[in-house]
C-alpha atoms as an extended CHARMM CRD file, in Angstrom:
* protein
*
       198  EXT
         1         1  VAL       CA              5.0110000000       -1.6890000000       -4.1290000000  PROA      1               0.0000000000
         2         2  PRO       CA              6.1990000000       -5.0090000000       -5.0730000000  PROA      2               0.0000000000
         3         3  THR       CA              6.2980000000       -7.2390000000       -8.2300000000  PROA      3               0.0000000000
         4         4  VAL       CA              7.4410000000      -10.3610000000       -9.6380000000  PROA      4               0.0000000000
         5         5  THR       CA              9.4820000000      -10.0690000000      -12.8290000000  PROA      5               0.0000000000
         6         6  MET       CA             11.7230000000      -12.6170000000      -14.1250000000  PROA      6               0.0000000000
         7         7  GLY       CA             11.1320000000      -14.2110000000      -10.9930000000  PROA      7               0.0000000000
         8         8  ARG       CA             12.6630000000      -11.9280000000       -8.8410000000  PROA      8               0.0000000000
         9         9  LEU       CA             10.7400000000       -9.7120000000       -6.4820000000  PROA      9               0.0000000000
        10        10  ILE       CA             11.3490000000       -6.0840000000       -7.2090000000  PROA      10              0.0000000000
        11        11  GLU       CA             10.5630000000       -3.1110000000       -5.2890000000  PROA      11              0.0000000000
        12        12  LEU       CA              8.5490000000       -0.5230000000       -7.8660000000  PROA      12              0.0000000000
        13        13  ASP       CA              9.2880000000        2.8020000000       -6.2910000000  PROA      13              0.0000000000
        14        14  ALA       CA              6.9960000000        6.2530000000       -6.5590000000  PROA      14              0.0000000000
        15        15  SER       CA              8.9130000000        7.2580000000       -9.7420000000  PROA      15              0.0000000000
        16        16  ASP       CA              8.4630000000        3.9660000000      -11.7390000000  PROA      16              0.0000000000
        17        17  ILE       CA              5.0260000000        4.0240000000      -10.7660000000  PROA      17              0.0000000000
        18        18  GLU       CA              4.6210000000        7.4000000000      -12.1570000000  PROA      18              0.0000000000
        19        19  ASP       CA              6.7920000000        6.8940000000      -15.2640000000  PROA      19              0.0000000000
        20        20  ASP       CA              4.1730000000        3.3240000000      -15.6780000000  PROA      20              0.0000000000
        21        21  GLU       CA              1.3850000000        5.9010000000      -15.9300000000  PROA      21              0.0000000000
        22        22  ARG       CA              2.9550000000        8.2500000000      -17.8290000000  PROA      22              0.0000000000
        23        23  HSD       CA              3.5140000000        5.5050000000      -20.5990000000  PROA      23              0.0000000000
        24        24  ARG       CA              0.1430000000        4.4740000000      -20.3320000000  PROA      24              0.0000000000
        25        25  PHE       CA             -1.3370000000        7.4800000000      -20.5520000000  PROA      25              0.0000000000
        26        26  ARG       CA              1.0970000000        8.5420000000      -23.9780000000  PROA      26              0.0000000000
        27        27  ALA       CA             -0.3370000000        5.1140000000      -25.2880000000  PROA      27              0.0000000000
        28        28  GLN       CA             -4.1200000000        6.0500000000      -24.6670000000  PROA      28              0.0000000000
        29        29  GLU       CA             -3.6710000000        9.3280000000      -26.5310000000  PROA      29              0.0000000000
        30        30  LEU       CA             -1.3080000000        7.6170000000      -29.5780000000  PROA      30              0.0000000000
        31        31  ARG       CA             -4.2020000000        5.0670000000      -29.9110000000  PROA      31              0.0000000000
        32        32  VAL       CA             -7.4020000000        7.8540000000      -29.7360000000  PROA      32              0.0000000000
        33        33  ARG       CA             -4.9240000000       10.2200000000      -32.3090000000  PROA      33              0.0000000000
        34        34  GLY       CA             -4.6570000000        7.0510000000      -34.5530000000  PROA      34              0.0000000000
        35        35  LEU       CA             -8.2310000000        5.8430000000      -34.6540000000  PROA      35              0.0000000000
        36        36  ARG       CA             -8.7610000000        9.7540000000      -35.4800000000  PROA      36              0.0000000000
        37        37  LEU       CA             -6.5230000000        9.4550000000      -38.0180000000  PROA      37              0.0000000000
        38        38  ARG       CA             -7.9230000000        6.4390000000      -39.3170000000  PROA      38              0.0000000000
        39        39  ASN       CA            -11.2590000000        7.5160000000      -39.4880000000  PROA      39              0.0000000000
        40        40  GLU       CA             -9.8300000000       10.5750000000      -41.5880000000  PROA      40              0.0000000000
        41        41  GLY       CA             -8.9400000000        7.7410000000      -44.4270000000  PROA      41              0.0000000000
        42        42  GLU       CA             -4.8260000000        8.7290000000      -43.2130000000  PROA      42              0.0000000000
        43        43  HSD       CA             -3.6890000000        5.2520000000      -42.8780000000  PROA      43              0.0000000000
        44        44  ALA       CA             -0.4710000000        5.8010000000      -42.9920000000  PROA      44              0.0000000000
        45        45  GLN       CA             -0.2280000000        8.1540000000      -40.4090000000  PROA      45              0.0000000000
        46        46  ALA       CA             -2.6010000000        6.2050000000      -37.8790000000  PROA      46              0.0000000000
        47        47  GLU       CA             -0.1650000000        3.3200000000      -38.4600000000  PROA      47              0.0000000000
        48        48  VAL       CA              2.6200000000        4.9010000000      -37.2540000000  PROA      48              0.0000000000
        49        49  SER       CA              0.9500000000        6.2940000000      -34.0050000000  PROA      49              0.0000000000
        50        50  LEU       CA             -0.6040000000        2.6670000000      -33.4540000000  PROA      50              0.0000000000
        51        51  ARG       CA              2.3190000000        1.2820000000      -33.6550000000  PROA      51              0.0000000000
        52        52  GLU       CA              4.0890000000        4.0030000000      -31.1780000000  PROA      52              0.0000000000
        53        53  ALA       CA              1.4170000000        2.8690000000      -28.8430000000  PROA      53              0.0000000000
        54        54  VAL       CA              1.7850000000       -0.5090000000      -29.1610000000  PROA      54              0.0000000000
        55        55  GLU       CA              5.4780000000       -0.3990000000      -28.1110000000  PROA      55              0.0000000000
        56        56  LEU       CA              4.6480000000        1.6090000000      -25.2170000000  PROA      56              0.0000000000
        57        57  LEU       CA              2.1710000000       -0.7940000000      -24.0770000000  PROA      57              0.0000000000
        58        58  ARG       CA              4.6840000000       -4.0960000000      -24.5790000000  PROA      58              0.0000000000
        59        59  ALA       CA              7.1880000000       -2.2010000000      -22.2690000000  PROA      59              0.0000000000
        60        60  ARG       CA              5.1270000000       -1.2150000000      -19.6820000000  PROA      60              0.0000000000
        61        61  CYS       CA              3.3340000000       -4.6630000000      -19.7350000000  PROA      61              0.0000000000
        62        62  ARG       CA              7.0610000000       -6.0110000000      -19.5080000000  PROA      62              0.0000000000
        63        63  ARG       CA              7.5940000000       -4.5410000000      -16.3710000000  PROA      63              0.0000000000
        64        64  ASP       CA              4.7520000000       -6.5250000000      -14.6540000000  PROA      64              0.0000000000
        65        65  PHE       CA              4.1440000000       -9.8430000000      -16.3110000000  PROA      65              0.0000000000
        66        66  GLU       CA              0.5920000000       -9.7340000000      -13.7430000000  PROA      66              0.0000000000
        67        67  ASP       CA             -0.7720000000       -6.8340000000      -15.3610000000  PROA      67              0.0000000000
        68        68  THR       CA             -4.0430000000       -7.9370000000      -17.1500000000  PROA      68              0.0000000000
        69        69  THR       CA             -5.3520000000       -4.1840000000      -17.6790000000  PROA      69              0.0000000000
        70        70  CYS       CA             -1.9670000000       -3.3060000000      -19.1900000000  PROA      70              0.0000000000
        71        71  GLN       CA             -2.0830000000       -6.4930000000      -21.2430000000  PROA      71              0.0000000000
        72        72  ARG       CA             -5.7060000000       -6.1970000000      -22.4310000000  PROA      72              0.0000000000
        73        73  ASP       CA             -4.8980000000       -2.0720000000      -23.4950000000  PROA      73              0.0000000000
        74        74  LEU       CA             -2.2410000000       -3.8740000000      -25.5670000000  PROA      74              0.0000000000
        75        75  SER       CA             -4.5120000000       -6.4660000000      -27.1100000000  PROA      75              0.0000000000
        76        76  VAL       CA             -6.7980000000       -3.7070000000      -28.3090000000  PROA      76              0.0000000000
        77        77  VAL       CA             -3.9200000000       -1.9010000000      -29.7710000000  PROA      77              0.0000000000
        78        78  HSD       CA             -2.8340000000       -4.3640000000      -31.7460000000  PROA      78              0.0000000000
        79        79  ASN       CA             -6.6150000000       -5.0740000000      -33.1880000000  PROA      79              0.0000000000
        80        80  ASN       CA             -6.6750000000       -1.8070000000      -34.1580000000  PROA      80              0.0000000000
        81        81  LEU       CA             -3.7550000000       -1.8060000000      -35.9310000000  PROA      81              0.0000000000
        82        82  GLY       CA             -4.6510000000       -5.0030000000      -37.4250000000  PROA      82              0.0000000000
        83        83  GLY       CA             -7.8580000000       -2.6030000000      -38.7080000000  PROA      83              0.0000000000
        84        84  VAL       CA             -5.2540000000       -0.3170000000      -40.0590000000  PROA      84              0.0000000000
        85        85  LEU       CA             -3.4720000000       -2.7580000000      -41.6490000000  PROA      85              0.0000000000
        86        86  ARG       CA             -6.2690000000       -4.5600000000      -43.2600000000  PROA      86              0.0000000000
        87        87  ALA       CA             -7.8150000000       -0.9940000000      -44.7100000000  PROA      87              0.0000000000
        88        88  GLN       CA             -4.5380000000       -0.5100000000      -46.6940000000  PROA      88              0.0000000000
        89        89  GLU       CA             -4.8360000000       -3.7880000000      -47.9420000000  PROA      89              0.0000000000
        90        90  ASP       CA             -1.9930000000       -5.5800000000      -46.3240000000  PROA      90              0.0000000000
        91        91  LEU       CA             -4.0590000000       -8.9320000000      -44.9590000000  PROA      91              0.0000000000
        92        92  ASP       CA             -0.7600000000      -10.4190000000      -44.0900000000  PROA      92              0.0000000000
        93        93  GLY       CA              0.1440000000       -7.3450000000      -41.8400000000  PROA      93              0.0000000000
        94        94  ALA       CA             -3.4060000000       -7.2060000000      -40.6870000000  PROA      94              0.0000000000
        95        95  LEU       CA             -3.8380000000      -11.0060000000      -39.7170000000  PROA      95              0.0000000000
        96        96  SER       CA             -0.0110000000      -10.9330000000      -37.6210000000  PROA      96              0.0000000000
        97        97  ALA       CA             -1.7370000000       -7.8140000000      -35.5680000000  PROA      97              0.0000000000
        98        98  TYR       CA             -4.9660000000      -10.2310000000      -35.0570000000  PROA      98              0.0000000000
        99        99  SER       CA             -2.2710000000      -13.0250000000      -33.5850000000  PROA      99              0.0000000000
       100       100  ARG       CA             -0.5590000000      -10.9180000000      -31.0130000000  PROA      100             0.0000000000
       101       101  ALA       CA             -3.9620000000       -9.8690000000      -29.9180000000  PROA      101             0.0000000000
       102       102  LEU       CA             -5.2830000000      -13.3050000000      -29.8830000000  PROA      102             0.0000000000
       103       103  ILE       CA             -2.6370000000      -14.8550000000      -28.1270000000  PROA      103             0.0000000000
       104       104  ILE       CA             -2.6740000000      -11.9340000000      -25.1010000000  PROA      104             0.0000000000
       105       105  ARG       CA             -6.5420000000      -12.7890000000      -24.6540000000  PROA      105             0.0000000000
       106       106  GLU       CA             -6.4760000000      -16.3810000000      -24.9050000000  PROA      106             0.0000000000
       107       107  SER       CA             -3.7390000000      -16.1510000000      -21.9190000000  PROA      107             0.0000000000
       108       108  LEU       CA             -6.3370000000      -13.7370000000      -20.1080000000  PROA      108             0.0000000000
       109       109  VAL       CA             -9.2530000000      -16.2970000000      -20.9770000000  PROA      109             0.0000000000
       110       110  GLU       CA             -7.0210000000      -19.0720000000      -19.3190000000  PROA      110             0.0000000000
       111       111  GLN       CA             -6.6920000000      -17.0670000000      -16.1520000000  PROA      111             0.0000000000
       112       112  ASN       CA            -10.3340000000      -16.4450000000      -15.8360000000  PROA      112             0.0000000000
       113       113  PRO       CA            -12.8390000000      -18.0620000000      -18.2630000000  PROA      113             0.0000000000
       114       114  ASP       CA            -15.8070000000      -16.7210000000      -16.1860000000  PROA      114             0.0000000000
       115       115  ASN       CA            -15.3800000000      -13.5200000000      -17.6390000000  PROA      115             0.0000000000
       116       116  ALA       CA            -18.0020000000      -12.3040000000      -20.1630000000  PROA      116             0.0000000000
       117       117  LEU       CA            -15.6540000000       -9.4940000000      -21.0420000000  PROA      117             0.0000000000
       118       118  ARG       CA            -12.4640000000      -11.5590000000      -21.5670000000  PROA      118             0.0000000000
       119       119  GLN       CA            -14.8900000000      -13.7340000000      -23.7250000000  PROA      119             0.0000000000
       120       120  ARG       CA            -16.0180000000      -11.3800000000      -25.5080000000  PROA      120             0.0000000000
       121       121  ASP       CA            -12.6570000000      -10.0230000000      -26.1590000000  PROA      121             0.0000000000
       122       122  LEU       CA            -11.5420000000      -13.4810000000      -27.2360000000  PROA      122             0.0000000000
       123       123  PHE       CA            -15.0200000000      -13.5060000000      -29.3980000000  PROA      123             0.0000000000
       124       124  VAL       CA            -13.6320000000       -9.9580000000      -31.7200000000  PROA      124             0.0000000000
       125       125  SER       CA             -9.8340000000      -11.0820000000      -32.1840000000  PROA      125             0.0000000000
       126       126  LEU       CA            -11.4300000000      -14.4660000000      -33.6860000000  PROA      126             0.0000000000
       127       127  PHE       CA            -13.4890000000      -12.8360000000      -35.7530000000  PROA      127             0.0000000000
       128       128  LEU       CA            -11.5600000000       -9.9050000000      -37.0280000000  PROA      128             0.0000000000
       129       129  MET       CA             -8.9370000000      -12.9750000000      -37.8650000000  PROA      129             0.0000000000
       130       130  GLY       CA            -11.7830000000      -15.0910000000      -39.5770000000  PROA      130             0.0000000000
       131       131  ASP       CA            -12.5780000000      -12.1160000000      -42.0700000000  PROA      131             0.0000000000
       132       132  VAL       CA             -8.8450000000      -12.0120000000      -43.1320000000  PROA      132             0.0000000000
       133       133  TYR       CA             -8.8460000000      -15.7360000000      -44.0310000000  PROA      133             0.0000000000
       134       134  ARG       CA            -12.4830000000      -14.8500000000      -45.4570000000  PROA      134             0.0000000000
       135       135  ALA       CA            -10.9170000000      -11.9110000000      -47.4350000000  PROA      135             0.0000000000
       136       136  GLN       CA             -8.0410000000      -14.2940000000      -48.5600000000  PROA      136             0.0000000000
       137       137  GLU       CA            -10.0230000000      -17.3390000000      -49.4000000000  PROA      137             0.0000000000
       138       138  GLU       CA             -8.7840000000      -19.3460000000      -46.9150000000  PROA      138             0.0000000000
       139       139  ASN       CA            -11.4710000000      -20.9090000000      -46.3430000000  PROA      139             0.0000000000
       140       140  VAL       CA            -10.7170000000      -23.4500000000      -44.1540000000  PROA      140             0.0000000000
       141       141  PHE       CA             -9.0090000000      -21.0830000000      -41.6880000000  PROA      141             0.0000000000
       142       142  ALA       CA            -12.0160000000      -19.1450000000      -41.7380000000  PROA      142             0.0000000000
       143       143  LEU       CA            -14.4660000000      -21.5720000000      -40.5070000000  PROA      143             0.0000000000
       144       144  VAL       CA            -11.9590000000      -23.0250000000      -37.6980000000  PROA      144             0.0000000000
       145       145  ALA       CA            -11.2790000000      -19.2980000000      -36.4600000000  PROA      145             0.0000000000
       146       146  PHE       CA            -15.4660000000      -18.6260000000      -36.6930000000  PROA      146             0.0000000000
       147       147  HSD       CA            -16.2520000000      -21.2890000000      -35.3550000000  PROA      147             0.0000000000
       148       148  ASP       CA            -14.1910000000      -20.8200000000      -32.5140000000  PROA      148             0.0000000000
       149       149  ALA       CA            -15.4340000000      -17.0050000000      -31.9920000000  PROA      149             0.0000000000
       150       150  ARG       CA            -19.2940000000      -18.9420000000      -32.2460000000  PROA      150             0.0000000000
       151       151  ASP       CA            -18.0810000000      -20.8480000000      -29.0660000000  PROA      151             0.0000000000
       152       152  ALA       CA            -16.4970000000      -17.8530000000      -27.0070000000  PROA      152             0.0000000000
       153       153  ILE       CA            -19.5010000000      -15.8860000000      -27.5210000000  PROA      153             0.0000000000
       154       154  GLU       CA            -21.8660000000      -18.3630000000      -26.8770000000  PROA      154             0.0000000000
       155       155  TRP       CA            -20.1260000000      -18.8070000000      -23.3470000000  PROA      155             0.0000000000
       156       156  ALA       CA            -20.3060000000      -15.0540000000      -23.2660000000  PROA      156             0.0000000000
       157       157  SER       CA            -23.9970000000      -15.1630000000      -23.1320000000  PROA      157             0.0000000000
       158       158  VAL       CA            -24.5010000000      -17.9870000000      -20.9010000000  PROA      158             0.0000000000
       159       159  LEU       CA            -22.2310000000      -15.9220000000      -18.6250000000  PROA      159             0.0000000000
       160       160  GLU       CA            -24.6690000000      -12.5000000000      -19.4240000000  PROA      160             0.0000000000
       161       161  PRO       CA            -27.6850000000      -13.7830000000      -20.5630000000  PROA      161             0.0000000000
       162       162  THR       CA            -29.6800000000      -10.4120000000      -19.9970000000  PROA      162             0.0000000000
       163       163  TYR       CA            -26.9790000000       -8.7790000000      -22.5910000000  PROA      163             0.0000000000
       164       164  GLY       CA            -28.8640000000       -8.7890000000      -26.0160000000  PROA      164             0.0000000000
       165       165  GLY       CA            -25.1200000000       -8.0670000000      -27.3610000000  PROA      165             0.0000000000
       166       166  HSD       CA            -24.3050000000      -11.5300000000      -27.2750000000  PROA      166             0.0000000000
       167       167  ARG       CA            -26.8400000000      -12.6280000000      -29.4670000000  PROA      167             0.0000000000
       168       168  ARG       CA            -26.7080000000      -10.3170000000      -32.1380000000  PROA      168             0.0000000000
       169       169  ASP       CA            -22.8120000000      -10.7150000000      -32.3840000000  PROA      169             0.0000000000
       170       170  LEU       CA            -23.7350000000      -14.7490000000      -32.3960000000  PROA      170             0.0000000000
       171       171  ALA       CA            -26.1390000000      -13.6550000000      -35.4200000000  PROA      171             0.0000000000
       172       172  VAL       CA            -23.2490000000      -12.1840000000      -36.8500000000  PROA      172             0.0000000000
       173       173  VAL       CA            -20.6970000000      -14.6770000000      -36.8540000000  PROA      173             0.0000000000
       174       174  HSD       CA            -23.4690000000      -17.5990000000      -38.2470000000  PROA      174             0.0000000000
       175       175  MET       CA            -23.8440000000      -15.2490000000      -41.3620000000  PROA      175             0.0000000000
       176       176  ARG       CA            -20.3800000000      -15.0690000000      -41.9690000000  PROA      176             0.0000000000
       177       177  MET       CA            -20.0640000000      -18.9440000000      -41.5740000000  PROA      177             0.0000000000
       178       178  GLY       CA            -22.5900000000      -19.0030000000      -43.9140000000  PROA      178             0.0000000000
       179       179  THR       CA            -21.0690000000      -17.0140000000      -46.9660000000  PROA      179             0.0000000000
       180       180  VAL       CA            -17.8770000000      -19.5620000000      -46.4380000000  PROA      180             0.0000000000
       181       181  PHE       CA            -19.7980000000      -22.1530000000      -46.7140000000  PROA      181             0.0000000000
       182       182  ARG       CA            -21.4710000000      -20.9130000000      -49.5190000000  PROA      182             0.0000000000
       183       183  LYS       CA            -18.0430000000      -19.8580000000      -51.3220000000  PROA      183             0.0000000000
       184       184  MET       CA            -16.5950000000      -23.5120000000      -50.4620000000  PROA      184             0.0000000000
       185       185  ARG       CA            -20.5230000000      -24.5580000000      -52.5340000000  PROA      185             0.0000000000
       186       186  ASN       CA            -21.3660000000      -26.3330000000      -49.3030000000  PROA      186             0.0000000000
       187       187  LEU       CA            -24.7230000000      -25.0890000000      -49.5840000000  PROA      187             0.0000000000
       188       188  PRO       CA            -26.8780000000      -27.0050000000      -46.6540000000  PROA      188             0.0000000000
       189       189  ALA       CA            -24.3340000000      -26.2970000000      -44.3200000000  PROA      189             0.0000000000
       190       190  ALA       CA            -24.3020000000      -22.5570000000      -45.8650000000  PROA      190             0.0000000000
       191       191  LEU       CA            -28.3930000000      -22.3940000000      -45.2090000000  PROA      191             0.0000000000
       192       192  SER       CA            -27.9030000000      -24.3590000000      -41.6350000000  PROA      192             0.0000000000
       193       193  ALA       CA            -25.4000000000      -21.1030000000      -40.7440000000  PROA      193             0.0000000000
       194       194  PHE       CA            -27.5320000000      -18.6020000000      -42.6120000000  PROA      194             0.0000000000
       195       195  ARG       CA            -31.3180000000      -19.7060000000      -40.3140000000  PROA      195             0.0000000000
       196       196  GLU       CA            -28.9190000000      -19.5930000000      -36.9250000000  PROA      196             0.0000000000
       197       197  GLY       CA            -28.2960000000      -16.5650000000      -37.6930000000  PROA      197             0.0000000000
       198       198  LEU       CA            -31.9410000000      -15.2990000000      -38.1240000000  PROA      198             0.0000000000
């Protein structure tokens, strides 16, 4: 199976493909384990599992830069890791993990802007970053992230007008924007955002 890596055409033999699939399966196992540990409150152990999953997926994605499934899988695990770090009150670490997911998802959206799933993925990363900025009281950064998240989910709702989940996401992000405006004592803007979220 030919693929392009670093500008060179190389041939992946059957063992390469088998290794890739094995790594992907192992990464999925580690992710599931990490989420289970997170749900059990074992955040430090969850972090270890998720970091292992990140490294496996990074190595796999480097073998084939055009594998968008691998890239999306990696972005999901980065977000999972960010959630575990936030649960440990490591807000800077969480923001770093969310930022890595965002970089991947922005690239995927650029490749296919009319894909509703990718737009929603982008929304999720921006929303999570906005929530961390809000917790850090970085209100301007939070508003920028929430604004961009709103734009992404609005476009997703245009692409999938019959899916009610997008409207729910839109309401949630308006409410978050309202809380930030209220913190900034911009009550008219807060009231407007809260109304949009109703």
